[in-house]
Every structure is written in C-alpha cells, then in structure tokens.
N, C-alpha and C positions, 0 to 999 in steps of 0.2 A: 759225717765221713766225707762228704763232698769237699770240705775244706782241706782236708789232708791230701787228697789225690789231684788237686788242680795244679797244672803246670803252665800257667799263663806267664808271659814275659812282659815286663814293664820297661819302657825306655825312660830312664831317669835322666838322660842327657838333655832332655828338653828343659829341665829345671836348672841347668848349669848356667853360669854367668856368660860364657862365651856365646852361647846360643842366643841369649838375650841381646847381646850387642849386635849380632848379625840381624836379628829381627828388627831392631831399632834402625839400622842402616837401610834395611829393606823398606821400612815404613817411610823413612825420610825421602827416598827416591820417588815415592808415589805422591808426594805433596805437590799441589798445584799452587803456584804463586800468582796472585792477582795484583796488577799494578795499582799504585796508590791513586792514580787519576780515576780509575774505574770505581774504586772504593768511595772516593769523594763524590763522584757522580751518583752513586747509589744512595749515599747519605742525603744529599740535597738534590732531589729530582726536579728538573726544570719542566715547567708546563709549556707545551707547544701551543701557541696562540691559534694556529689553524685548527688543531684538534679540538681546542676549547670552543671555537666558533662553530665548527661543524656539530659538535655535541649539543651546544646551546640551540642551534637551528633545528636539529633533529628533535630535541625535546619540545621546542615550541610547536613544531608540526604535529607531534604526537598529542600534545595538549589541545591544539586547535581541532584536530580530528575527533578526539574524545568529546570535546565541548560541542561540536556540531552534531555528533551522534546523540548526545544527551538532549540538546535543543530540539532535534527532530523527533525524538521520542516524546518529549513534552508536548509538542504540537500535535503529534499523532494521537496522544491520549486526549487532548482537548477536543480534537475533531471527532473522536469516537464518542465522547460524552455528548457533544452537540447532536450527533447522529442519533444516539439513543434517546435524547430528549425530544428530538423531532419525531422519531418513531412513536414515542409515547403520546405525544400531542396528536399525531395522526390517528392512532388507535382510539384515543378519547373522542376525537371529532367523528370518527366513523361510528362509534358507539352512540353518540348523541344523534347523529343523522338517522341511524336505525331506529332509535326510540321515537324521534319525531315522525319518521315515515310511518311507523306503526300507529302513532296517535292520529295522523292524517287519515290513514286507511281505516281506522276504527270510526272516525267521525264521518267520513264520506264514503260509506258503502253504497252500492247501487240502490238498495232498497230505501235508504235514507234520502238519497238524491231524488228518486222517483216520488217519494212521499212529499218532499219539499216542493217539487215542481207541481204536483197536483193540488196541494193545500194552499201554498202561498202564492204561486204564480198562476194558478188556474189552468194548467196545461193538462192535456189528455193524450192518450196514445192515438196515433193516426189510425182512422178506419178506412175502409175501402173507398168511401166517397171522396176522401181527401187525397187519395193517391192518383197521380197522373203518370201515365206510361209514355215513354218516348220511343218512337219507331226509328230504328237505324238500319232497316233492311234495304233502303234505297242505295246504300253505298256511301263511301266517303267522297267528299267534294272539297276541292281547294280552289280558292279564288286569289289571284295575284292582283294586288292593288299597286298601280304605278302613280307616280307623281305626274301631274300634268305640266307643271312648269319646270322643265329640265333646262339646266344651263348647258352651254357648249362644253364645259369641262366634264359634266356628268355624262354627256354623250360620248366623249372621247374615252373616258374611263370604262364605260359599258362596252364600247367597241373593242378595246384592248383586252378586257376580261373575257369577251366572247371568243376572241382569237385563241387565247390560251386554254380555254376550257373545252 
C-alpha cells in the first residue's frame, strides 16, 4: 500500500537534450589548457648537472660514512677479541702461578726446612750460651768525619752553605 500513496516528484528535465548541451558547455569552461612547450618538457625531462653532481657527492659521503662505521666496528670487534684472549691468558698464568706457589709451599714448610738444616747442614737452634746481648742504654752517639784535605773550593762551598742554613 505504500506504493499507491507516495506523492514523490521527479524532475525529468534533467534527461532532456537541452540540459545536456548546457552541461557540456559548463564542462568546457572548466578545462585547463596546457601549452605544448610544457607538455614537451614533461615528456623529455632534462637532467640538471648541478643536481646530479650534488646527488652523487651526497651519495659518496653517505657510502664513505657507512664504510667508516663498518670498518670501525670490525676494528672494535678485533680489539675485543684480543682483550678476551689476553684476559684468558692472564687467568691461565695466574692459575699456574697459584699451583706452583702451592707446590713450593708444600715442599718448603718450616718443619721440612728445620729438618734439612739439622740433618744435612748440621745446624742447631741457638742456646743461651750462644746469645750475645747488646747494651744501648748509654744513648745514641753520632760522629762526624771530615776530610782532612779540603780544597779552597770546598771551603767556599761550605762557607756559602753555612750562611744560608
């Protein structure tokens, strides 16, 4: 029933020939004309030598910088490897030193040294008859020894040093 009671209006004049001609004229007024010279320039684009040179130089600088970065990273990696090898060598040397020190300490303990001194060298511990005491209760003494044969230059130097002191 909705079909029967609709009262919509349709503009059929849009489909008429006159209206189409007006629209074509309206479209023709909006057309932008491009000169043939610009069309030819767009077809065959000329390269600017200055821009090409600047672009080439910029590319060369970028390649050089990237190359230097890569080269420095390679050197850094090699140095890190050398450092790690040196640290490993140091650790091995320290381990060997510790082992050798333990061997020396095991071979030369104080009891073994005392035994060797008594048996092989015939040494004994000092007893009270072998001890000699020194008495230092009289105080400290200092004795200045001078040369007897002083030259004239030594005398002058002594005189100047005595003035300054």
